C-alpha positions as CSV (number, residue, x, y, z in Angstrom):
1,X,30.5,1.2,0.9
2,X,27.3,2.7,1.1
3,X,26.8,2.2,-2.6
4,X,27.6,-1.3,-2.0
5,X,24.7,-1.5,0.5
6,X,22.2,-0.1,-1.8
7,X,23.0,-2.0,-4.5
8,X,22.6,-4.9,-2.4
9,X,19.4,-3.7,-0.9
10,X,18.2,-3.2,-4.6
11,X,19.1,-6.6,-5.7
12,X,17.5,-8.1,-2.5
13,X,14.3,-6.0,-3.4
14,X,14.3,-6.9,-6.9
15,X,14.3,-10.6,-6.1
16,X,11.8,-10.7,-4.2
17,X,9.8,-9.0,-6.7
18,X,10.2,-11.3,-9.0
19,X,9.7,-14.5,-6.7
20,X,6.4,-16.9,-8.0
21,X,3.2,-15.8,-6.8
22,X,1.9,-17.9,-4.3
23,X,-1.7,-18.5,-4.5
24,X,-4.3,-16.5,-2.0
25,X,-5.2,-18.7,0.8
26,X,-9.3,-19.8,1.0
27,X,-11.4,-17.7,3.7
28,X,-13.3,-20.2,5.1
29,X,-17.0,-19.3,5.5
30,X,-18.1,-22.6,7.0
31,X,-21.0,-22.5,4.2
32,X,-18.6,-24.5,1.9
33,X,-20.9,-26.8,-0.5
34,X,-23.6,-25.0,0.8
35,X,-26.1,-23.1,-1.7
36,X,-26.2,-19.6,-2.9
37,X,-28.1,-17.6,-0.2
38,X,-31.5,-16.2,-1.2
39,X,-31.3,-12.5,-1.4
40,X,-33.1,-9.5,-3.5
41,X,-30.5,-7.7,-6.3
42,X,-32.0,-4.2,-7.1
43,X,-30.7,-3.5,-10.7
44,X,-29.0,-0.2,-11.5
45,X,-32.5,1.1,-13.3
46,X,-33.3,1.3,-9.6
47,X,-36.7,-0.3,-10.4
48,X,-35.9,-3.8,-11.6
49,X,-35.3,-6.3,-8.5
50,X,-33.9,-9.6,-9.5
51,X,-33.8,-12.6,-7.0
52,X,-30.7,-14.8,-6.3
53,X,-32.3,-18.2,-7.6
54,X,-33.5,-16.7,-10.9
55,X,-29.6,-16.3,-11.3
56,X,-28.7,-18.9,-13.7
57,X,-27.7,-22.6,-13.4
58,X,-25.0,-24.3,-15.8
59,X,-23.0,-22.0,-15.1
60,X,-20.3,-21.6,-12.6
61,X,-20.5,-18.1,-11.1
62,X,-17.7,-15.6,-9.4
63,X,-19.5,-13.7,-6.7
64,X,-17.3,-10.2,-6.3
65,X,-18.6,-8.3,-3.4
66,X,-17.0,-4.6,-3.7
67,X,-16.8,-1.3,-2.2
68,X,-17.3,1.7,-5.0
69,X,-14.6,3.9,-3.3
70,X,-12.3,0.8,-2.0
71,X,-9.1,1.1,-4.2
72,X,-8.5,-2.7,-4.0
73,X,-11.8,-3.4,-5.2
74,X,-11.5,-1.1,-8.0
75,X,-8.0,-2.8,-9.1
76,X,-9.7,-6.1,-8.8
77,X,-12.1,-4.6,-11.0
78,X,-9.7,-3.6,-13.8
79,X,-8.3,-6.7,-13.6
80,X,-11.5,-8.6,-14.2
81,X,-12.4,-6.6,-17.4
82,X,-9.1,-6.5,-18.5
83,X,-9.2,-10.2,-19.0
84,X,-12.9,-10.7,-19.3
85,X,-12.3,-12.9,-21.9
86,X,-11.1,-15.6,-19.4
87,X,-14.8,-15.4,-17.4
88,X,-16.3,-16.1,-20.4
89,X,-17.8,-19.5,-19.4
90,X,-18.8,-18.4,-16.2
91,X,-21.7,-15.9,-14.6
92,X,-20.1,-12.7,-12.7
93,X,-22.2,-11.0,-10.1
94,X,-21.0,-7.7,-9.3
95,X,-22.8,-6.8,-6.1
96,X,-22.4,-4.1,-2.8
97,X,-24.9,-2.8,-0.5
98,X,-23.9,1.2,-1.4
99,X,-26.2,3.6,-2.6
100,X,-27.1,2.8,-6.3
101,X,-25.6,6.4,-7.4
102,X,-22.2,5.1,-6.3
103,X,-22.8,1.6,-8.1
104,X,-23.6,3.4,-11.6
105,X,-20.6,5.2,-11.0
106,X,-18.6,2.4,-10.8
107,X,-20.4,0.4,-13.4
108,X,-19.9,3.1,-15.6
109,X,-16.1,3.4,-15.2
110,X,-15.4,-0.2,-15.9
111,X,-18.0,-0.6,-18.5
112,X,-19.7,-3.4,-16.9
113,X,-23.2,-2.5,-18.5
114,X,-21.8,-3.7,-21.8
115,X,-20.6,-7.2,-20.5
116,X,-23.1,-10.0,-21.3
117,X,-22.0,-12.2,-18.6
118,X,-22.2,-9.7,-15.9
119,X,-25.2,-8.8,-13.5
120,X,-24.4,-5.6,-11.5
121,X,-26.4,-4.4,-8.3
122,X,-27.3,-3.7,-5.1
123,X,-27.6,-6.4,-2.3
124,X,-30.7,-4.8,-0.5
125,X,-30.3,-6.6,2.9
126,X,-27.2,-6.7,3.2
127,X,-27.6,-10.9,2.7
128,X,-24.2,-11.6,1.8
129,X,-22.3,-9.5,3.9
130,X,-24.3,-11.2,6.7
131,X,-24.4,-15.3,6.0
132,X,-20.5,-15.0,5.0
133,X,-19.8,-13.0,8.3
134,X,-17.6,-10.1,6.3
135,X,-16.1,-7.3,8.1
136,X,-14.1,-6.1,4.8
137,X,-14.2,-6.0,1.1
138,X,-13.3,-7.0,-1.8
139,X,-15.0,-10.5,-1.0
140,X,-14.5,-13.0,-4.1
141,X,-16.5,-16.6,-4.0
142,X,-16.9,-19.2,-6.6
143,X,-19.7,-20.9,-6.8
144,X,-20.2,-24.2,-9.0
145,X,-22.9,-24.9,-12.0
146,X,-25.2,-25.8,-8.7
147,X,-24.7,-22.6,-7.1
148,X,-23.1,-24.1,-4.6
149,X,-20.0,-22.2,-2.8
150,X,-16.7,-23.6,-3.6
151,X,-14.3,-21.7,-2.3
152,X,-14.1,-17.8,-0.9
153,X,-11.0,-15.1,-0.5
154,X,-11.0,-11.7,1.6
155,X,-9.0,-8.8,0.2
156,X,-7.9,-8.1,-3.6
157,X,-6.7,-11.1,-5.5
158,X,-3.7,-11.8,-7.7
159,X,-4.2,-11.9,-10.9
160,X,-2.9,-15.5,-11.3
161,X,-5.2,-16.5,-8.2
162,X,-8.1,-14.4,-9.4
163,X,-8.1,-16.7,-13.1
164,X,-6.9,-20.1,-11.6
165,X,-10.6,-20.6,-11.6
């Protein structure tokens, strides 16, 4: 009898694991349709800065806000890097407010410096955190070609949800 219960539970778990993945629910920021906020990005060399207004227009953008030590952020970054060809027509802006040493280790680990369409840096004034009222990471936001927010998500996104844009 015990063996039958264990076998039944294993079948239920397998069935649940094989179910079609549901798209992740969007995080309502209240900023949908509004432009990317104005903020400075300190680049990995520590001396260079770019401004959010200097990010290229004419390309959709994915903004990924992370913590270098967050396992969910690292897992999502791994998914993004392993499927970087799916982002070839988008600009990736990878940001955090962590220290530059941690950001550089993160960028080196994922080889982000080798990617052409990726900007990695430090949100010096925590503007993204404040603007979107973030209490947790990862935070992923999709902006259109005019840098207006289309949708945002909190938490690790599944690969299918991540690549739907």
